[in-house]
N, C-alpha and C positions, 0 to 999 in steps of 0.2 A: 501849570507846567505841562509840557507835552509828554506823551507816553514814553518817548525815548529818554527824556530827561528824568522822568520818574524812575525808570528802570536803572539808570546809571546811579542815581542817588540811593536807591534801595540796595544795589549791589555793594556800594561803598559802606552803607550802614551795616549790612550783614557781615562784611569783613571785620569791621570794628567790634561788633558785638559777638563774633564767632557763632553766627547763625547758619545752620546747614539748610540750603534751599533744595527741596526735593523736586519741585516742579513749578514752572512759571505759567501764569494765565494772564493773557493780555486781552482786555475787553475794551472795544472802541465805542460801544453803545452807551448812551447816557444812563446813569443810575436813577433817573427820575421815575421811570416806570419799571415794574417787574417784568421778567421774561428774558433777561440777558442770557445768551447761550453759554458763554465762557464762565460766567458767574455761577450758573447752574451746574456746569461740569465740576467746578471747584468744590461746591457744597456737596455734590454727590460723592466725590472722591473722599471728602472728610467723613461723610456719613457711613460709607462702606469700608473705611479703613479699620484695620484691626488694632491700631494703636492711635492714641490721641495725637493730633497735629496742631500746628499753629498757622496763623496768617500774618504775613508781612505786607503792609500796604503803605502808601504815602500818607493817607489821611483817612479817617472814618467816612468822610463824604465820598471817597472813591469806591467804598464798598456798598453803601446804600444811601439813597436819598428818598426812599419811600418806606412806608411802614411795614410792608410785607417782607422785603429783603432784610431790613434791620431786625425784625422780629425773628426771622430764621437764624440769624447769626447769634442773637442773644439766647435763643433756645438751645443752640448747639453748645454754647458756653455753659448753660445751666446743666446740660446732660453730660458734660465732660468731653464731648467730641472735639471741641476746640479748647485746647489747654492754654493757648497763649495768643494774644493779639499784640503785634508790635508796630509802632508807627514812629518815624523819625521826629515828628512834631507833636505827638500825643502820647500820654502815658496811660497805661491800663494794666490792672491786675484782676484776676478772676475772683474778686471778693464782692460782697453785696454793695459796697460803696463803689467799687470799680464798674460793676455792671450797671449801677444807676448812672454813673457818669457817661458810660458808653451809650446808654439810651438817650441821655441828654444830648450827646454829640450827634446821634442819628436824628434826633428831633430838630436840632439846630440846622443840620444839613437839609432836612425836608423844608424847614421854614425858609432857609435861604433860597431853595429852588422855587418854592411857591412865590416868595416875595420877588424873585427875579422875573417871573412871568408877569406879575403886575407892573413891575418897573418897565419892562419892555413894552407892554401895552400903553403905559402912560407916555413913554417916549414916542411911540408911533402916533398917538393922538396929538402930541406936541408938534411933531414933524408935519402932520397934516395941517394943523393950525398955522404953521409957518409957511406952508406951501412947498415943502421939500419932497422930492421923489423918495420912495421908500425902498425900492428894490433895484435890480439890475436895469440899466438904461435900455429903453426900447430901441428898435432899429432906427438909425439916423441920429441918435443921441449918444453921448459918452458920460460916464460918471466922473464928477470932479470931487475927489476925496478931500480937498481942502475946504471947499464950501459945503460939502456933504449934500450936493444936489447934482443935477444933470444940466448939460448944455449941448447945443446942436453940434454935431460932428462937422468939421470944416468942409468935408467933401460929400459924405453920404447924406447929409441933411438937404443939400441942393439936389441930389439924385432923387430923394423922396419927393421933393416938391415938383420936380420935372415929371415924375411918374404920375402924380395926381393930375397935373396939367394935361398930360397926354391922355389919360383915361377920361378926363372931363370932356374931351373932344368927341368921345363916342366911337373912335376908330380902333380901339384896342379891346381885346378880350383878356381874360385872366391869364391865359397862356402866353399871349404876345406881350403882355405887360411884364410877366416873369422873365421873358427873354430880354426885354428892354432893361430891366434891372440887372440881369446877369451881364449884359454888355457893358454896363457901367460899374461893375464890381460888386454888386450886392447879390450874393449867392449863399447857398447852404454851406455847411462846414466841409462837405465833400467836393465843393466847387460846382455842383449842379444847380440849375435854376430853382427858384423857390416854388414850392407846391402851391396849388390853387388855394388851398385853405389858408396858407400863410399870406398869400397876396390879399385875400379877403380880410384877414385879421389886420393887416397893415392899413388897408383902405378904410377900415371902420374904427381905427384906433384914435380916440379923442385926445390922447396924450400929445398929438401933434398940434392941438389947439391950446395946449398949456394946462390940461386937466390931469388930476391924479385920481386913480381908481383904487378904492379900498373897500373890501367886502361888498362888492356890487354897487357901490355908490361913488359918484364922481365928485371931486372937490377941486377948488381953484388952486393952481400952482403958481409959484413965483419964478419959474424958469421961462426962458424965451421960447415962444411957439414957433413952429416951422411953417405952418399953413395959416391961411386966412379963413375965417368962417365961411365966406362966400364960396371959395374953392372946395372946401370940405363938403358943404351941403350939395354942391353940384355933383360931386362924385357919388354921394349917397342916393341922389335921385336916379342916376344911371344904374347903380347897383340894384335898387328896388325895382326898376322897370325891367331888368333882365332876370329877375328871380323867376324860377319855374316851380310852381307849386307841385307837390307830389301828387301823382295821379292815384286816386283811391281805386283799388281793385273792386270791380262790381261783383258782389257775391251772388251766386246763382242760387236761388231758393230751392232747397230739397226738403219739403215739409214732412216727408215720411221717414226721414232718417231718425235715429235714436228712438225708434218705436218697437219694431219687431226684431226677432233674432232668427237665425237660420234654423229650420226644422231638422236639418241633417247633422250639422256639426256644432250648433249652438253659438256660432260667431255672430257678430253684429251685422246688420244690413246697411250697406253704404249705397251711394248714388253716383252716377256719372251721366254725361250727355254725349251725343254724337251728332254730327252735322252731315247730311247727305249731299249729293252733288248739286242739288237744287237749292241748298242753303237752309233747308228745314232742319230744325234741331229736335232731337228726340231724347227724352230722359228715361234712364233705366235704373232699376234698383236690383242689387245683387248682393251675394254673400261676400264678406271681406276675405274669406278663405285663409285667415291667419292661423288656423289650427292645422293646416295642411290641405290635402286634396279634398275637394268638395264638388260633387257632380250637379249641384243645383244650377238651373239656367237663370238667365236674366228675366226680369218682368218689366214690361212697359209701364210708364207712369199712369197712363190712362186706364190700363187694366187694374193696376193697384188701387187707383182712386175709385173705380166702379165697385170693386169688392168692398172697400171701406164704406161706400155709400150704402151698399146692400146690408152691411152689418148694422149700420145706423137705422135703416128702415126696418130691420127685423126686430128692433127693440123700441120702435116708435109706436106708442099707443095714441089713439085719437085724443084730442085735447079735452073733450068732455069727460072721458074716463079718468084722465089725470086730475081734473077738477073734482070729480067725485071722491077720488082717493084723498086729496088734500082736505076736503070737507070732513071726511070720516076721521082723518088723523086729528084735525082740530077738535072734533067732538070728543074723541077719546081723551085728548089732552085735558079738556075741561072736566070730564068725568074723573080722570086720574088725579087732577088737582084737588077736587072736592073730597075724593076718597082718601087721598094721602093726608089731607088736612085733618080728617077725622081720626086717622090712625096716629098722626103726630100729636094730636090733642090728647089722645089716650095715653101716649108715652109721657107727655108733660104732666098729666094728672098723677100718674104713678110716681114720677120723680118728685112731685110736690109732697105726696104722701110719705115717701121715704125720707125726705128732708125733715118733715114734721116729726117723724119718729126719732130721727137723730137728735133734734132739738130737745124733745121730751126726755130722751135717754141721758143727755148731758145734764139737764135740769135735775133728774133723779140722782145722778152721781154727785153733783155739787151739793145737793141737800142731804146727802148721806143715806139715802133710802135704798141704795143698791151697792153691792160689794164691787171692788175694783176688778176682780177676775171676771165676774159676770158682765160688768160694764164693757170691758175690753172685748169680750167674746161677741156681745150683741152689736157693739160698734163696728167691729170688723165685718160682721155679716151684712149690716146695713150699707156700709161703704162699698162692699163688693156688689150689692144689688144696685146701688146708685151708679157705679161705674158701668155696669152692664147695660142699664137703661140708657145712659148717655151715649154709649157706643152704638146701641141699636137705633136710637133716634138719629144720630149723625149718619150712619150707614144707610138708613131708609131714605133720608133726605137726598143724599147723593145719588142713590139708585133711581129714585122716582123722577129726578130732574132730567136724566139722560136716557130714560127708557125708550122714548119714542124718537129720539134724534136719529138713529140709524135708518129707521123707516122713512122719516121725513127727508133725509138726505137722498135715499133711493128714489123717492117720488120726484124730488127736484132734478135728479139726474135723468129721469124719464122725460121731464119737460125739456131739459137741455137737449137730449137726443132728438126729440121731436123738432126743435128749432134748428139744430145743426143739419138735420136731414134735408132741410129746405135751402141750405146755403151751399156755397162752393169754396168755403174757406178751409183748405186742407190742413193748415196749421192748427185750427181749432178742433178739427176731427182728431188729429194726433193727440192734442192735449186732453181731449175727453177720454180716449181709450187708455191713456197713461194714468189718468186720475182714478178711473174705476178699477184699475189693477187687473186688466184682462190678460196680461202676459201674452201678447200675440206672437205667432211664429209664421214664417214664410217657407213653404215647401211645395215643390212642383208647381210653382206659379200660383199657389193658392194660399190665401191668408186665413189662418186658423186662430180662434180666440177661445180662451178659457174663461167662461162666464161664471159668476157666482150663482147661488141657489135661486135668488130672486130673479136674476137676469135669465136664467134657464127657464124658469116658470113663465116669464114674459115671452120668451122665444117660442115656447110650446103653445101658449095661448094665441100668439100671432099666426103661427103656422096653421092652427085649426081654423082660425078666422079666414086665413088666406084660401084655404081649401073650399070654404063656403062662399068665396068671392066678395067678402065684406070688408076686408082690410084695405086701408089707404084710399077708401072711397069717400071719406068725409062723413060717413054715417056711423051710428052706434053699432059696435060689433055684437054679434049674437052671443058670444061667450066673453063677457067683460071680465077683467081681473077684479076679484073680490077678496078683500081682507076679512078675516074672521077674528073676532075678539075672543081671547082665551083668558079666563080669570085664573089667578094664581093664589087666591086666598084673601086674607084680611087686609093685606097690603094694597089691594086694589090694582095690581099689575095687569099688563095686557100683553 
């Protein structure tokens, strides 16, 4: 029944039963899903009311057809907020049996809703099998409610066919074709010509060939087509030939962005380019100035690149020195492995001794040669010793495995810096400085880097070698970088 008819019947029922109506709530949304606004207002009014209230509705399925709304109503009945539920066609009392029947009614309503969805889907599948149109007729067709299908419009179907024939000649654009359709009576609701997107949708609609589209798939229909396949394909070829692919914007590479920050205000460094009167393009890097006024000037890309290269060269050691470092690290690693193995073997021997003591202690207790109190005391002591040894063995293994990794990673970075200094790939330069965590800043057109301890030592060594004229000459520097091994005890650390 319609909402108007329900209200009339409910008013008549209230008069017969002498029911006082405090307020009316009209909800047009379906009760299948929770979230109805008027229904929520009604329940809020009931929950905040100082006295119990009742609900008058046409049927329980008007109140809820989902488990959430139905559960809220049953809960309000349990708490006494809803003292009465009245329906012209359904009897209810707030008793255990009545609440059980109310839940059954809500469950039946939900079942009916769910079953209805399945029935509708089944009906759609059957209509597709019969070749019947499913929705509102497309442009050029009309719905025939007797046959539950569509048929060509006596006038507009001929206009559609003429429009396809005109466009197939290649003399029309989308705008002129929209004007052609408008002159023959096919317009928008406001009387204006169809938009270009609507014209394209019409020209690519396979329904004019007698097809039905459902969930992205086309099916054969049993209604009369308007167009022939030959005419339709001719129009598709013209449409495809006139397609204009979107032009992809050429991205201008700015490799030094997302690297340094402004040394004055701390903002990020961005890039831009300018073209002079002769067509030469120059790239500049500058502060974004998002924090307010900043007096830092622009820096030319070439200047920025030369400074980056100088920083790379400053930490580039001769290749033979890097190889010496790698050999030394490999030797230390072999010594560390043998030393750690001896220490680990010592831990395992002690663990075995403790386990043997535990086994003997249990045997003494089972044979009755030791009292329970002494047994528990000795066992607790041995178990704590065993746990401590296991912890030391595990911690020693983890520590020894990763002890030389930071040093090896540093030497690999030295080799990478040596290789990068001989290339012009600015993006790789940027990635290198970001990886070693140098936190670069740009101030007064000067790039500053915060190196770590090992990197500062390398810079100092290279500076001394540079003063003696030996660096970057391909020969062994007079002050090579030397690593010293420091023993830390029985664990064999370096």
